[in-house]
C-alpha positions as CSV (number, residue, x, y, z in Angstrom):
1,M,6.7,-13.1,10.6
2,L,4.4,-16.2,9.7
3,R,0.9,-16.4,8.2
4,V,-0.8,-20.0,8.3
5,E,-3.9,-20.5,6.1
6,M,-5.9,-24.1,7.2
7,H,-8.4,-25.5,4.7
8,N,-10.2,-28.8,6.4
9,S,-12.2,-31.0,4.6
10,A,-13.7,-34.8,5.4
11,N,-10.4,-36.7,4.7
12,S,-7.5,-34.1,4.4
13,L,-6.2,-30.9,6.2
14,S,-4.0,-28.6,4.4
15,L,-1.7,-26.0,5.8
16,K,-0.5,-23.1,3.6
17,L,2.5,-21.3,5.0
18,E,3.8,-17.7,4.1
19,G,6.8,-16.3,5.2
20,R,9.7,-17.2,7.8
21,F,9.0,-20.6,9.2
22,T,11.0,-20.1,12.5
23,G,11.3,-20.4,16.2
24,D,7.8,-20.2,18.2
25,D,5.9,-19.7,14.8
26,A,7.0,-23.1,13.7
27,E,6.7,-24.9,17.1
28,S,2.9,-23.5,17.1
29,T,2.2,-24.7,13.8
30,R,3.3,-28.2,15.0
31,T,0.5,-28.0,17.6
32,L,-2.0,-27.8,14.5
33,I,-1.4,-31.4,13.3
34,T,-3.3,-32.7,16.1
35,R,-6.3,-31.6,13.9
36,C,-5.5,-34.1,11.7
37,R,-7.4,-37.4,12.4
38,E,-5.5,-40.9,11.8
39,G,-5.9,-41.7,8.2
40,M,-6.6,-38.0,7.2
41,R,-4.3,-36.6,4.5
42,L,-2.1,-33.6,5.2
43,V,-0.4,-31.2,2.9
44,V,1.7,-28.8,3.9
45,D,2.1,-25.9,1.1
46,L,5.6,-24.3,1.4
47,T,5.3,-22.2,-1.9
48,D,5.3,-18.8,-0.2
49,V,8.0,-19.9,2.5
50,I,11.2,-17.4,2.2
51,F,13.1,-18.6,5.0
52,I,13.2,-22.0,7.4
53,D,15.5,-22.3,10.3
54,S,16.5,-25.5,12.5
55,V,13.4,-25.3,14.4
56,G,11.4,-25.2,11.5
57,E,13.2,-27.8,9.7
58,E,12.7,-29.9,12.8
59,V,8.9,-29.3,12.3
60,L,8.7,-30.1,8.4
61,S,10.4,-33.3,9.6
62,F,7.7,-34.1,12.0
63,F,5.1,-33.4,9.5
64,G,7.0,-35.8,7.1
65,R,7.4,-38.6,9.8
66,S,3.8,-38.0,10.3
67,G,3.0,-38.8,6.5
68,A,2.5,-35.4,5.3
69,E,2.9,-34.4,1.8
70,F,4.5,-31.0,0.7
71,A,4.0,-28.6,-1.9
72,A,7.0,-26.6,-3.3
73,S,7.6,-24.7,-6.3
74,T,11.0,-22.4,-5.7
75,S,14.4,-23.6,-5.8
76,Y,14.8,-22.9,-2.1
77,T,11.7,-24.9,-0.9
78,L,12.7,-27.7,-3.3
79,D,16.0,-28.0,-1.7
80,V,14.7,-27.9,1.7
81,C,12.2,-31.0,0.8
82,E,15.0,-32.7,-0.7
83,R,17.5,-32.2,2.3
84,L,14.8,-33.4,4.6
85,D,13.6,-35.9,2.4
86,L,10.0,-34.9,2.4
87,R,7.7,-36.3,0.2
88,L,6.0,-33.8,-2.7
89,A,2.3,-33.9,-3.3
90,R,1.2,-35.0,-6.7
91,D,0.2,-31.7,-8.5
92,G,-1.5,-33.4,-11.8
93,T,1.6,-32.6,-14.0
94,S,2.7,-35.6,-16.0
95,D,6.2,-36.7,-15.8
96,T,7.0,-35.6,-19.5
97,D,6.4,-31.9,-18.6
98,T,9.7,-30.4,-18.9
99,S,9.3,-27.0,-18.1
100,R,10.0,-27.7,-14.5
101,P,12.0,-30.2,-12.8
102,S,10.4,-33.5,-12.3
103,R,10.2,-35.4,-8.9
104,R,10.1,-39.1,-8.7
105,N,10.0,-40.8,-5.1
106,G,11.1,-37.4,-3.8
107,R,14.1,-36.7,-5.8
108,R,14.5,-34.0,-8.3
109,T,15.2,-35.4,-12.1
110,P,16.9,-32.8,-14.0
111,H,15.5,-31.8,-17.5
112,S,17.5,-29.6,-20.0
113,P,15.4,-27.3,-22.0
114,Y,17.5,-28.2,-24.8
115,S,17.2,-31.8,-26.8
116,K,20.7,-33.9,-27.0
117,S,21.0,-32.3,-30.5
118,E,21.1,-28.9,-29.2
119,K,23.9,-29.2,-26.7
120,L,27.2,-27.8,-27.4
C-alpha cells in the first residue's frame, strides 16, 4: 500500500511517499509530475518508504531526470538514491555535522564517530 501527500506552493511541488512504492501505485504517482510546471522545484520525500520495486525505481529515475530532488534519511532510501544517482535535497544541515552521513554531489561521505586518535 502506498500513501502520497502532495504539497503545492507557488514555486515548488512536494511529494511525500509512505509505504511500498511498487507497480501500478508507482505508475500512478508518475502522472502527478504533470502538476509540476516548467521551472518548478520538485521534492520527493522517501523517508517513510519501506520498499521499492523495479517499476518504482524506474519512476524515481524518471523524476530524477526531470530535475527532482529527493529527501531520504534511512539506509535503505539513501542506498536507492545512490544506486539510481538521484540528487538529494538540501535539508539545512552543515557539512560538518558528523551525526549522520554527509552527502556531496549525491555521493555518501562516511564519517566516523571516533576521531583518528581514538581508532584502534
